[in-house]
ROFILO-532389 format. One line per 8 residues: their letters; for each residue x, y, z of C-alpha. Coordinates in steps of 0.5 Angstrom, whole numbers. Layout:
BEGIN
A	X,Y,Z; ...;
This chain:
BEGIN
MRRRAFLQ	-22,31,-137; -26,38,-138; -29,40,-145; -24,46,-145; -18,42,-143; -20,36,-148; -20,41,-154; -13,44,-152;
AAAVTPAV	-10,37,-152; -14,35,-159; -11,41,-162; -4,40,-160; -3,32,-161; -1,33,-168; 5,38,-166; 8,33,-161;
FAATEARE	8,27,-167; 11,32,-172; 17,33,-168; 19,26,-168; 17,25,-176; 23,27,-181; 18,31,-185; 15,38,-186;
PLPKYRIV	11,40,-180; 4,37,-179; -2,42,-180; -5,45,-173; -12,41,-172; -17,44,-167; -22,38,-165; -29,41,-163;
SRYQPSTP	-34,35,-160; -38,35,-154; -38,27,-153; -33,23,-148; -30,17,-150; -32,10,-148; -28,5,-144; -25,2,-148;
PGMPGIFP	-26,6,-154; -29,2,-160; -22,3,-164; -18,-1,-162; -23,-4,-159; -24,-11,-155; -19,-15,-159; -13,-10,-160;
GIVARVHA	-8,-13,-165; -12,-19,-167; -15,-20,-174; -19,-26,-177; -17,-27,-184; -22,-32,-188; -21,-34,-195; -25,-38,-199;
ESAIDVNT	-24,-39,-207; -31,-40,-208; -34,-33,-205; -34,-30,-212; -34,-32,-219; -28,-28,-223; -31,-28,-229; -39,-26,-228;
EKVDVATV	-37,-23,-221; -43,-27,-218; -42,-28,-210; -44,-34,-207; -48,-33,-201; -47,-39,-197; -40,-38,-198; -40,-31,-195;
REMMARGM	-45,-33,-189; -40,-39,-187; -34,-34,-188; -37,-29,-184; -39,-34,-178; -32,-37,-178; -29,-30,-178; -33,-28,-172;
RSLTGDAD	-32,-34,-168; -24,-34,-170; -24,-27,-167; -28,-28,-161; -26,-35,-159; -33,-37,-158; -36,-43,-161; -43,-40,-163;
TRDSWARF	-43,-35,-168; -49,-31,-164; -45,-31,-158; -39,-27,-162; -44,-22,-165; -47,-21,-158; -40,-19,-155; -41,-13,-159;
FVPQDVVG	-49,-11,-160; -55,-11,-155; -62,-11,-158; -63,-4,-156; -57,-1,-160; -58,3,-166; -53,1,-171; -50,5,-177;
IKLNCSGA	-46,0,-182; -41,5,-186; -41,3,-193; -36,4,-198; -39,6,-205; -34,11,-208; -32,5,-213; -39,4,-214;
PGTASTPE	-42,0,-218; -35,-4,-220; -32,-4,-213; -36,-3,-206; -39,-6,-200; -42,-12,-203; -49,-13,-202; -49,-20,-200;
VIAEIVRN	-44,-18,-195; -48,-12,-192; -54,-17,-192; -51,-22,-188; -49,-17,-183; -56,-15,-182; -58,-22,-181; -53,-23,-176;
LGTVGVKP	-55,-17,-172; -62,-20,-172; -60,-26,-169; -58,-22,-163; -64,-18,-163; -63,-12,-167; -69,-10,-171; -69,-8,-178;
EQIWLYER	-71,-1,-176; -65,0,-171; -60,-1,-177; -58,4,-182; -53,3,-188; -50,10,-189; -45,13,-194; -44,20,-196;
FQNQVDTM	-46,21,-203; -53,19,-206; -51,18,-213; -46,12,-211; -51,9,-206; -56,9,-212; -52,4,-216; -52,-1,-211;
HYDRYVPA	-59,-3,-210; -58,-5,-202; -66,-5,-201; -66,-11,-205; -62,-15,-200; -64,-12,-194; -71,-13,-190; -76,-8,-190;
GVHIWTAE	-75,-3,-185; -67,-2,-185; -65,5,-187; -61,7,-193; -58,14,-191; -54,19,-195; -51,25,-192; -51,29,-199;
HDRGSIQS	-56,28,-204; -53,34,-207; -46,35,-207; -43,40,-202; -50,40,-198; -48,41,-191; -55,40,-188; -54,33,-186;
YDPKTYVE	-48,35,-182; -47,36,-174; -45,44,-174; -42,42,-166; -38,37,-168; -32,38,-173; -25,38,-174; -22,45,-176;
VNFFGEED	-16,46,-180; -13,50,-186; -9,46,-191; -8,50,-197; -12,57,-195; -18,54,-197; -25,58,-196; -28,52,-192;
TRSNVSRP	-23,50,-186; -28,45,-182; -30,38,-183; -36,36,-179; -39,29,-177; -45,26,-180; -51,28,-176; -53,20,-175;
VSEQFTKI	-46,19,-173; -47,24,-167; -54,24,-166; -57,17,-167; -52,11,-167; -50,7,-161; -45,3,-165; -42,3,-172;
INVPNMKD	-40,-3,-176; -34,-1,-181; -35,-4,-188; -29,-2,-193; -26,-5,-199; -19,-7,-201; -17,-2,-205; -11,3,-207;
HGAAGVTG	-11,10,-206; -8,16,-210; -7,20,-204; -7,16,-198; -3,10,-201; -9,5,-199; -16,6,-197; -18,1,-192;
CLKNIAYG	-22,1,-185; -19,8,-183; -20,12,-189; -27,9,-190; -29,11,-183; -26,18,-183; -27,21,-190; -34,17,-190;
SFSNVARS	-37,20,-184; -34,27,-185; -36,33,-190; -31,37,-194; -25,32,-193; -22,32,-201; -19,38,-199; -13,35,-196;
HSGPKSNT	-10,33,-202; -9,39,-207; -3,39,-212; 3,33,-211; 2,34,-203; -3,30,-199; -5,31,-192; -8,25,-191;
YSFIGTLA	-2,22,-187; -5,26,-181; -12,28,-183; -15,21,-183; -12,19,-176; -14,25,-173; -21,25,-176; -22,18,-173;
TVEPVRSR	-20,20,-166; -26,25,-166; -31,23,-161; -36,19,-162; -34,16,-168; -28,13,-165; -32,10,-159; -38,8,-163;
TVLNIMDG	-34,4,-169; -33,-3,-165; -33,-8,-171; -29,-7,-178; -31,-12,-183; -26,-11,-189; -30,-14,-195; -24,-17,-200;
LRGVWHGG	-28,-21,-205; -26,-16,-210; -21,-11,-210; -17,-5,-214; -10,-5,-214; -9,2,-218; -14,8,-219; -17,7,-213;
PFSPSRKF	-22,9,-209; -26,9,-216; -27,3,-220; -30,5,-227; -27,-1,-231; -25,-8,-229; -18,-7,-232; -15,-6,-225;
RFYPKQMM	-20,-10,-221; -17,-16,-217; -21,-22,-213; -17,-23,-206; -24,-27,-204; -23,-26,-197; -25,-22,-191; -21,-19,-185;
IGSDPVAI	-25,-18,-179; -23,-14,-172; -24,-9,-167; -17,-6,-169; -17,-2,-176; -10,0,-176; -8,-8,-175; -13,-9,-181;
DRLLIDVI	-10,-4,-185; -3,-6,-184; -5,-12,-187; -8,-9,-193; -2,-5,-195; 2,-12,-196; -4,-14,-200; -4,-8,-205;
DDKRKVEH	3,-7,-205; 4,-15,-207; -1,-14,-212; 2,-8,-215; 9,-12,-215; 6,-18,-219; 3,-13,-224; 10,-9,-225;
AISVWDRS	7,-2,-222; 11,2,-217; 10,1,-210; 5,5,-206; 11,7,-202; 14,11,-208; 15,18,-206; 19,20,-212;
MDNVKAGQ	17,27,-215; 19,24,-222; 13,19,-222; 8,25,-220; 5,27,-226; -2,29,-225; -6,30,-231; -2,25,-235;
GYDDNPSI	-5,19,-236; -5,16,-228; -12,13,-229; -9,8,-234; -2,8,-232; 0,4,-226; 7,7,-226; 6,14,-225;
NRFIREPG	2,18,-219; -3,23,-218; 0,25,-211; 6,23,-206; 2,17,-203; 2,17,-196; 1,10,-193; 4,12,-187;
HIEYASQL	-2,15,-185; -4,8,-182; 3,8,-177; 1,15,-175; -6,13,-173; -3,8,-169; 1,13,-165; -6,16,-164;
GLGVYDIN	-8,10,-160; -12,7,-165; -9,1,-166; -3,-4,-167; 1,-3,-173; 8,-7,-172; 7,-13,-176; 10,-17,-171;
KIQIRKTE	5,-16,-166; -1,-17,-170; -4,-24,-169; -7,-26,-175; -12,-32,-174; -13,-35,-181; -18,-39,-184; -19,-43,-191;
L	-25,-45,-193;
């Protein structure tokens, strides 16, 4: 497809689905990218609709939050082998990565230091990349905000040579974003209507590993693989939710389809040692923190996020909180104690963004079509 035709198709896609949704017309997106998709693209990848789910009671101590490194290593090894069907863990990793790759590891540090991509999990990912010949100098841990990453001290856990990179040392800086790769959309009459992709994502990485957490989100409903790779790889994204209305329903999936983000994101490792069941993506105290003690691994971000909805909503039910699916305006009370009260919302939540992403071809949403490969340690 020629570039002009590609841009036109990208621009009209949301309108097509708007006609089938019983909701307000969706925003008009214009995607600008000079990159072509790979075959197959990284999302949903080489294992569509398959999720390896590993639980280990000894993964983390609930009282001290100390992580057991040996358990994390076994969880990741068993999860990767379960996903791929290989007998050797190294063979599982070799399905995704070769020694020549430059690998970006997409951290999730919005809830740091309380809940973020666990350093021990990141260190184990880096170690496994080494087993297939990817050198430390070819590995980049990346995130948007420097002040959040600084609290996690990843440098203490990974070998010398691994890069730790953030797009914004100063909030709002655009220097580290690619001016030629972006999504343009006007949500609420905002002055800046473009969201640009991070430069390393478009200019340096050949593959990306996405490492989200298990968290709820006031606007998106939950925040997992899709939101982490989408909002975490682009600038100017918080503008999607203003007042009670949120455009996270269509914006998250749209960003995730942009090349080269879609094709280079080949593996998702959901770090569910800790989680947040209310107030996410932040985790300023342990009040709403919980401990699923699990990982979900796959190439399909939609399938993993579909399972995440149930993890978060089931926990909210146990805690007698309103569902992530609740769309009543009676419960939307911005500025009236949302941070401490799980019975009110800041926005109309949009967990439907995950099903919408499946309509864009990013993965399998139907729970009856998702193959869950469970391992208990």
